[in-house]
C-alpha positions as CSV (number, residue, x, y, z in Angstrom):
1,M,9.6,13.6,9.6
2,R,12.7,16.0,9.1
3,P,12.3,19.2,12.2
4,I,11.6,21.6,8.8
5,L,9.4,20.0,6.8
6,A,7.1,18.9,9.8
7,A,6.6,22.5,11.2
8,L,5.6,23.5,7.4
9,F,2.9,20.7,7.3
10,A,2.1,20.2,10.9
11,C,-0.5,23.0,10.9
12,S,-2.4,22.0,8.1
13,L,-3.3,18.4,9.7
14,P,-6.5,18.4,11.8
15,A,-6.4,16.9,15.2
16,S,-8.6,13.9,14.1
17,A,-6.3,12.9,11.4
18,L,-6.3,9.3,10.5
19,N,-3.0,6.9,11.6
20,V,-2.9,4.4,8.6
21,V,-1.1,0.4,9.5
22,F,-0.3,-1.5,6.4
23,I,0.6,-4.7,7.1
24,L,1.9,-6.9,4.5
25,A,2.8,-10.5,5.0
26,D,5.6,-12.5,3.0
27,D,4.3,-15.2,0.5
28,L,1.0,-15.7,2.5
29,G,-1.6,-17.6,0.6
30,Y,-5.3,-16.3,-0.1
31,G,-6.2,-19.7,2.1
32,E,-3.4,-19.9,4.8
33,V,-5.5,-17.8,7.3
34,G,-8.6,-19.0,9.3
35,C,-10.8,-16.3,8.1
36,F,-10.1,-17.3,4.3
37,G,-11.2,-20.8,4.8
38,Q,-7.9,-22.1,6.7
39,Q,-8.7,-25.1,9.0
40,K,-5.6,-26.4,10.4
41,I,-3.3,-23.2,11.0
42,H,-4.6,-20.9,13.8
43,T,-4.8,-17.4,12.9
44,P,-6.8,-15.6,15.8
45,N,-5.7,-12.3,15.6
46,I,-6.5,-12.0,11.6
47,D,-9.5,-13.5,12.3
48,R,-10.4,-11.1,14.7
49,L,-9.8,-7.7,12.3
50,A,-12.0,-9.6,9.9
51,K,-14.7,-10.0,12.4
52,E,-14.2,-5.8,13.2
53,G,-13.8,-4.8,9.4
54,T,-14.2,-6.1,6.2
55,K,-12.7,-8.8,4.0
56,L,-11.8,-7.8,0.5
57,T,-12.4,-11.2,-1.3
58,Q,-11.4,-10.2,-4.7
59,H,-8.2,-8.3,-4.0
60,Y,-4.9,-8.9,-6.1
61,S,-1.5,-8.5,-5.6
62,G,0.0,-6.0,-8.3
63,A,2.8,-8.7,-9.3
64,P,2.9,-12.2,-8.5
65,V,6.4,-12.0,-6.5
66,C,8.2,-10.1,-4.1
67,A,10.1,-6.9,-5.4
68,P,7.1,-5.9,-8.4
69,A,4.4,-6.1,-6.0
70,R,5.5,-4.0,-3.6
71,C,6.8,-1.2,-6.6
72,T,3.3,-1.5,-7.4
73,L,2.0,-0.9,-3.7
74,M,4.5,1.7,-2.9
75,T,4.1,3.8,-6.2
76,G,0.4,3.2,-7.3
77,K,1.2,1.9,-11.0
78,H,0.5,-1.6,-12.3
79,L,3.3,-3.6,-14.0
80,G,2.9,-2.4,-17.6
81,H,4.1,1.0,-16.0
82,A,6.0,0.4,-12.9
83,E,9.8,0.2,-12.8
84,I,10.7,-3.0,-11.3
85,R,8.8,-6.0,-12.6
86,G,11.1,-8.6,-11.5
87,N,13.3,-9.4,-8.6
88,Q,16.6,-8.5,-9.9
89,Q,19.5,-7.8,-7.7
90,A,20.9,-4.4,-7.8
91,S,24.2,-5.4,-8.5
92,V,23.2,-6.5,-12.0
93,S,23.3,-3.3,-13.4
94,F,25.4,-1.2,-10.5
95,P,28.1,-3.7,-9.4
96,Q,28.8,-1.3,-6.2
97,F,25.9,-2.8,-4.0
98,K,26.5,-5.9,-2.4
99,E,22.9,-7.0,-1.1
100,G,19.3,-5.1,-2.2
101,Q,17.1,-5.2,-5.7
102,H,17.1,-3.2,-8.7
103,P,16.6,0.3,-7.2
104,I,13.4,2.3,-8.3
105,S,14.5,6.1,-9.1
106,A,14.8,9.1,-7.5
107,G,11.7,10.5,-9.4
108,I,9.3,8.3,-8.6
109,A,6.3,9.7,-6.3
110,T,5.3,6.9,-3.3
111,L,2.7,6.8,-1.2
112,P,4.5,7.0,2.1
113,A,6.2,10.5,0.4
114,A,2.5,11.5,0.3
115,F,1.8,11.1,3.4
116,Q,5.3,12.7,4.7
117,K,4.4,15.2,2.8
118,A,1.1,16.3,4.4
119,G,2.7,15.9,7.8
120,Y,2.6,12.6,8.9
121,T,5.7,10.9,10.5
122,T,6.4,7.5,8.6
123,A,8.2,4.2,9.1
124,A,8.5,0.9,7.3
125,I,9.4,-1.7,9.1
126,G,10.1,-5.1,7.8
127,K,11.3,-6.2,4.5
128,W,12.1,-2.9,1.5
129,G,13.5,-4.8,-1.7
130,L,13.0,-1.4,-3.9
131,G,16.4,-0.6,-3.7
132,P,19.6,-0.6,-1.2
133,V,21.0,2.1,1.3
134,G,22.5,4.7,-0.8
135,S,20.6,3.9,-3.9
136,T,17.7,6.2,-5.0
137,G,15.7,3.4,-4.1
138,D,16.6,3.9,-0.4
139,P,13.6,3.8,1.8
140,N,14.9,6.8,3.3
141,K,15.1,8.7,0.2
142,K,11.0,7.2,-0.7
143,G,9.3,9.1,2.2
144,F,9.9,6.9,5.0
145,D,11.5,9.0,8.7
146,L,12.5,5.6,9.8
147,F,13.3,2.6,8.2
148,F,14.3,-0.8,10.4
149,G,14.3,-4.4,9.0
150,Y,15.9,-5.5,6.1
151,N,16.5,-3.8,2.8
152,C,17.5,-6.6,0.6
153,Q,14.6,-9.7,0.2
154,A,17.4,-12.5,-0.5
155,V,19.1,-11.7,2.9
156,A,15.4,-12.0,4.3
157,H,15.3,-16.1,3.3
158,S,17.2,-15.6,6.8
159,Y,15.2,-15.1,10.3
160,Y,18.8,-15.0,12.0
161,P,20.5,-12.6,10.1
162,R,23.6,-11.1,10.9
163,F,22.1,-7.7,10.8
164,L,19.0,-5.5,10.7
165,W,19.3,-1.8,9.1
166,R,18.2,1.1,11.1
167,N,18.1,3.9,8.6
168,D,21.9,3.9,6.9
169,Q,23.5,1.7,9.6
170,Q,23.8,-1.9,10.4
171,V,22.4,-3.4,13.5
172,E,24.5,-6.5,14.4
173,I,22.2,-8.8,16.0
174,N,23.4,-12.4,15.0
175,P,27.2,-12.4,15.7
176,T,26.8,-16.0,14.3
177,P,23.9,-15.6,11.7
178,I,22.1,-18.6,10.6
179,P,21.8,-18.7,6.6
180,G,18.4,-19.3,5.0
181,H,19.7,-21.8,2.7
182,A,22.0,-25.1,3.0
183,K,23.2,-28.3,1.9
184,P,20.9,-31.4,2.3
185,V,21.4,-33.4,5.3
186,E,21.8,-37.3,6.0
187,G,21.0,-38.9,9.4
188,E,19.2,-37.3,11.6
189,V,17.3,-33.8,11.4
190,K,17.7,-31.7,14.2
191,A,15.9,-28.1,14.5
192,E,18.7,-26.5,17.1
193,P,21.6,-26.4,14.8
194,W,19.6,-23.5,12.6
195,I,18.1,-21.7,15.6
196,G,20.4,-18.1,16.2
197,K,20.9,-16.1,19.2
198,T,17.8,-13.8,18.1
199,Y,15.1,-13.9,16.2
200,A,14.5,-11.0,13.7
201,P,10.9,-10.6,13.5
202,D,10.8,-10.4,17.3
203,L,13.0,-7.0,17.1
204,M,10.7,-5.5,14.2
205,V,7.4,-6.4,16.3
206,K,9.2,-4.7,19.4
207,E,10.2,-1.4,16.7
208,A,6.6,-1.3,15.4
209,Q,5.5,-1.1,19.3
210,E,7.7,1.4,20.4
211,F,6.7,3.5,16.8
212,I,3.2,3.5,18.0
213,A,3.6,4.3,21.7
214,S,5.8,7.4,20.5
215,N,3.7,8.8,18.1
216,K,0.4,8.2,19.4
217,S,-0.5,11.9,19.9
218,K,0.5,12.7,16.1
219,P,-0.5,11.2,12.9
220,F,1.4,8.7,11.4
221,F,1.6,5.9,8.7
222,L,3.6,3.0,9.8
223,Y,3.8,0.0,7.1
224,L,4.8,-3.3,8.1
225,A,6.4,-5.6,5.8
226,F,6.6,-8.7,7.9
227,I,8.7,-12.0,6.5
228,E,6.4,-14.9,7.4
229,P,5.6,-17.3,6.0
230,H,8.5,-17.0,3.5
231,V,11.0,-19.7,3.2
232,A,13.1,-21.1,5.2
233,I,11.3,-22.5,7.5
234,H,12.7,-22.1,10.9
235,P,10.9,-20.4,13.4
236,P,11.5,-20.5,17.1
237,L,10.8,-23.9,18.7
238,D,9.0,-23.1,21.5
239,H,5.2,-22.6,19.8
240,L,6.0,-25.8,17.5
241,D,4.1,-28.2,19.6
242,E,0.8,-26.1,19.0
243,Y,0.7,-28.8,16.1
244,P,0.8,-32.3,15.9
245,K,3.7,-34.4,15.9
246,D,1.8,-36.7,13.4
247,W,1.7,-34.0,10.7
248,D,5.3,-35.0,9.8
249,A,6.0,-38.4,9.1
250,K,9.5,-38.0,8.0
251,P,11.8,-34.6,8.0
252,Y,12.5,-32.0,5.4
253,R,15.8,-32.9,4.2
254,G,17.0,-29.7,2.4
255,E,17.0,-31.7,-1.1
256,G,14.2,-28.7,-2.4
257,G,16.2,-25.8,-1.0
258,Y,16.3,-24.1,1.9
259,L,17.0,-25.2,5.3
260,P,16.2,-28.8,6.6
261,N,13.0,-29.3,9.5
262,P,12.5,-32.4,11.0
263,R,8.6,-31.5,11.5
264,P,8.1,-28.9,8.5
265,R,4.7,-29.1,8.1
266,A,4.1,-28.1,12.0
267,A,6.9,-25.3,11.5
268,Y,5.5,-23.7,8.4
269,A,2.2,-23.3,10.5
270,T,4.0,-22.0,13.5
271,M,5.4,-19.3,11.4
272,I,2.0,-18.4,10.1
273,S,0.9,-18.2,13.4
274,D,3.7,-16.2,14.6
275,L,3.0,-13.7,11.8
276,D,-0.5,-14.0,13.5
277,R,0.7,-13.3,17.0
278,H,2.6,-10.1,15.5
279,V,-0.5,-8.7,14.4
280,G,-2.0,-9.0,17.6
281,A,1.1,-7.4,19.2
282,V,0.6,-4.5,16.9
283,R,-3.5,-4.3,17.2
284,E,-2.4,-4.2,21.3
285,A,0.0,-1.7,21.3
286,L,-2.5,0.4,19.2
287,E,-5.1,-0.3,22.2
288,K,-2.6,0.6,24.7
289,A,-1.8,3.9,22.9
290,G,-5.6,4.3,22.7
291,I,-5.9,5.2,18.9
292,L,-6.7,1.8,18.0
293,D,-9.9,2.5,16.9
294,E,-8.5,6.0,15.1
295,T,-6.2,3.5,13.0
296,L,-7.2,2.0,10.1
297,I,-5.5,-1.3,9.7
298,V,-5.1,-3.3,6.2
299,F,-3.5,-6.2,6.5
300,T,-2.5,-8.4,2.9
301,S,0.2,-10.3,1.5
302,D,3.0,-9.9,-1.3
303,N,1.6,-12.5,-3.6
304,G,0.1,-15.9,-3.3
305,A,1.4,-18.9,-1.4
306,T,4.9,-20.3,-2.1
307,H,5.4,-23.2,-4.4
308,D,6.3,-26.4,-2.3
309,A,10.0,-25.7,-1.8
310,G,11.7,-25.6,1.3
311,G,9.6,-28.0,3.1
312,V,6.1,-26.1,2.0
313,D,3.3,-28.4,1.9
314,T,0.9,-26.1,0.2
315,E,-1.9,-29.0,-0.8
316,F,-1.7,-30.0,3.0
317,F,-2.8,-27.2,4.5
318,K,-4.8,-25.9,0.9
319,S,-3.1,-22.9,1.0
320,V,-4.6,-20.9,-1.9
321,G,-8.3,-22.9,-0.9
322,E,-9.4,-23.8,-4.2
323,L,-7.6,-21.6,-6.9
324,N,-5.3,-22.2,-9.6
325,G,-1.7,-21.5,-9.1
326,R,1.2,-20.3,-6.8
327,K,3.6,-17.5,-6.5
328,G,5.2,-16.4,-9.3
329,S,1.7,-17.1,-12.2
330,V,-1.0,-14.9,-13.3
331,Y,-3.8,-17.8,-12.1
332,E,-5.7,-16.7,-9.1
333,G,-3.4,-18.6,-6.6
334,G,-0.4,-16.6,-7.4
335,L,-2.2,-13.0,-7.4
336,R,-5.2,-13.1,-5.4
337,V,-4.2,-12.1,-1.4
338,P,-6.2,-12.3,1.5
339,T,-7.0,-8.6,2.3
340,I,-8.7,-7.0,5.4
341,V,-9.4,-3.6,6.1
342,R,-10.8,-2.7,9.6
343,L,-11.4,0.9,10.9
344,P,-14.9,1.1,13.4
345,G,-17.4,3.7,12.0
346,K,-16.1,3.7,8.8
347,V,-15.6,0.0,7.5
348,K,-18.2,-2.4,8.3
349,A,-17.8,-5.0,10.8
350,G,-17.8,-8.5,9.9
351,A,-18.5,-8.4,6.3
352,E,-17.0,-9.0,2.9
353,N,-16.6,-6.6,-0.2
354,T,-16.6,-8.8,-3.7
355,T,-14.9,-5.5,-5.3
356,P,-12.1,-6.3,-7.4
357,G,-8.6,-4.2,-6.9
358,F,-5.5,-4.4,-6.6
359,F,-2.3,-2.8,-5.3
360,P,-2.3,-0.4,-7.4
361,D,-5.2,1.0,-6.0
362,W,-4.3,1.8,-2.3
363,F,-2.2,4.6,-2.9
364,P,-5.6,6.7,-4.3
365,T,-7.5,4.8,-1.8
366,L,-5.5,5.2,1.3
367,C,-4.9,9.4,0.3
368,A,-8.9,9.1,0.1
369,A,-9.3,7.6,3.4
370,A,-6.8,10.2,5.3
371,D,-8.1,13.2,2.8
372,L,-4.7,14.1,1.2
373,K,-4.5,14.9,-2.2
374,A,-3.0,11.9,-4.6
375,P,-0.8,12.9,-7.4
376,D,-1.7,12.7,-10.7
377,G,-1.1,9.9,-13.3
378,L,-1.6,6.8,-10.8
379,D,-2.9,3.7,-12.5
380,G,-4.9,2.4,-9.1
381,I,-8.3,3.9,-8.4
382,N,-10.0,4.9,-5.2
383,L,-11.7,2.1,-3.2
384,W,-12.8,3.9,-0.3
385,P,-16.2,4.8,-1.3
386,A,-16.7,0.9,-1.9
387,L,-15.1,0.0,1.8
388,T,-17.4,2.5,3.5
389,S,-20.5,2.5,1.9
390,D,-20.7,-0.7,-0.5
391,A,-21.2,1.9,-3.2
392,K,-19.9,0.2,-6.4
393,V,-17.3,1.8,-7.9
394,E,-17.0,1.9,-11.6
395,R,-13.3,0.9,-12.5
396,T,-12.4,3.5,-15.2
397,K,-8.4,2.2,-15.3
398,P,-7.4,-1.7,-16.2
399,M,-6.1,-4.2,-14.0
400,L,-3.2,-6.4,-15.9
401,W,0.0,-7.9,-15.0
402,V,3.0,-7.7,-17.2
403,F,5.6,-9.9,-15.9
404,P,8.7,-10.7,-17.7
405,E,10.0,-13.9,-15.2
406,Y,8.4,-17.8,-15.0
407,G,8.7,-17.9,-18.5
408,G,6.8,-14.5,-19.5
409,Q,3.5,-13.9,-18.7
410,V,0.2,-11.3,-18.9
411,A,-2.7,-10.9,-17.7
412,V,-6.3,-8.5,-17.8
413,R,-9.0,-8.4,-16.0
414,L,-12.0,-7.3,-17.9
415,G,-15.2,-7.0,-15.4
416,D,-15.8,-10.5,-14.5
417,F,-13.6,-12.0,-17.3
418,K,-9.5,-12.8,-17.1
419,V,-7.6,-13.0,-20.4
420,L,-3.9,-14.5,-19.5
421,R,-1.1,-15.8,-21.2
422,R,2.0,-17.7,-19.8
423,N,5.8,-18.7,-21.4
424,L,5.5,-15.8,-23.6
425,D,9.5,-16.0,-23.7
426,T,10.0,-19.8,-24.6
427,K,10.1,-21.9,-27.3
428,K,6.6,-22.6,-27.0
429,P,4.6,-19.7,-25.5
430,G,1.0,-21.0,-23.9
431,P,-2.5,-20.1,-25.5
432,W,-4.5,-17.4,-24.8
433,Q,-6.6,-18.4,-21.5
434,V,-9.9,-16.6,-20.8
435,F,-11.7,-17.6,-17.4
436,D,-14.9,-16.3,-16.2
437,I,-13.6,-15.4,-12.3
438,A,-17.3,-14.7,-10.9
439,K,-18.6,-18.2,-12.1
440,D,-15.1,-20.0,-12.3
441,P,-12.5,-18.6,-9.4
442,N,-10.7,-21.9,-10.0
443,E,-9.8,-21.3,-13.2
444,T,-11.2,-24.3,-14.6
445,T,-13.0,-24.1,-17.6
446,D,-10.9,-22.3,-20.1
447,L,-13.5,-20.1,-22.4
448,S,-11.2,-18.7,-25.3
449,A,-12.9,-20.1,-27.8
450,G,-16.0,-18.4,-27.3
451,H,-14.6,-15.1,-26.6
452,P,-12.2,-14.0,-29.2
453,E,-13.3,-10.2,-28.9
454,L,-12.3,-10.5,-24.9
455,I,-8.6,-11.4,-25.9
456,T,-8.3,-8.5,-28.9
457,Q,-9.7,-6.5,-26.3
458,A,-6.8,-7.5,-23.9
459,V,-4.3,-7.4,-26.4
460,E,-5.2,-3.5,-27.0
461,V,-5.1,-3.1,-23.1
462,L,-1.4,-4.8,-22.9
463,K,-0.4,-2.8,-26.0
464,R,-1.6,0.6,-24.8
465,E,-0.7,0.6,-21.2
466,A,2.4,-1.6,-21.1
467,S,5.4,0.7,-21.8
468,P,8.9,-0.3,-22.6
469,N,11.3,-1.7,-19.7
470,E,14.8,-2.2,-20.7
471,I,16.0,-3.9,-17.8
472,F,12.3,-6.1,-17.4
473,P,11.2,-6.8,-21.1
474,V,8.0,-8.4,-21.8
475,K,6.7,-9.0,-25.3
476,I,3.5,-8.4,-25.9
477,P,1.7,-10.8,-28.1
478,D,-1.0,-10.6,-31.0
479,A,-4.1,-11.9,-30.5
């Protein structure tokens, strides 16, 4: 925090002020960690968080892809009000920027800014995706004292980039970078050509450890947006033999995009296990600093599992469990994400919580946890009573998704039901569908014929809640 601002607010914080570490995985499917049903991939550190905390089994991302999901998280606005509703590059509207996504505006309130204004030291380490350095969406302008990592999610397709950003400065880490994309290869496929000098996630973990150690005596908000397991698949080779060689009868040659790999299934599992090791390293840093049990830890993913691109085989791993859909879809598999909350003495250990919630809820929830006042006008609700006392939280604000990409899609959660429609921006828009999520989380039985009143209600919600957005337009259909 800037010295003058820190002095103004330091006296308002109690000595026992709660630290917050929010860990966001990238394209991690609902079923890709052990505590959410994964059988093949080893995730002991994430599973330990679940044993020490509470699993949220009906928690949703705010969007089915990267940038808009992060926008809903940072601003507490659902996709009907969020400024960023898709993955558009900043250069489309702002040609002066060569990397980064469309920026959030200068006036929008953000979650880290609320903590910063209250006297917290704040850091974002990992992937940003909400505006280039120097734009109105620059992370240093949106509440973060420190930013270290990838500003642009397109650059983050590579785990060995030329540079990472430290605030507004580029820090070169690979004189010879490895791209995240390559042409398909013929002949023998080898992993070694795609391994660079410096593995970017290692630097980000080290930065997180140093931030925790440096700020252990004062309250902090740490946002860790790791890039695993987003393709391209090219993890370090030293953990690859943790997984069986007979998983991969044939190599991935790069024919489906991204980089080739001789052992794609094993390499993908290794990436998720590397993510798990990052979580373990962060937990260990908190423990070493003596603040583990005074720190609220949230672990989740930005959206559902990726498609079977880049060598990924989601069927082999049952990456979304028995859910329907993948990343980019408003079906459960695209939106429902593995979520864990840990805070001993407040959040029950080894528990499951079925309260429906989504990313806009984190803004008011984390403010409530830290006893901060959330700004007015948020679309999320405070889930803290449900997490700490098993209280039933009545949703006074709707859960909805207005997504212009992947053909154009909308969805609304109405109690136990979800109403959705897809392919709105095509010549043959799909029909309205209604699913009883409580009884049918796999979305196998469409109940739309018997529940026209739910479709009418969903349309009313969407038309009331979806404000116009010229950059990311979606036409709300009639019932």
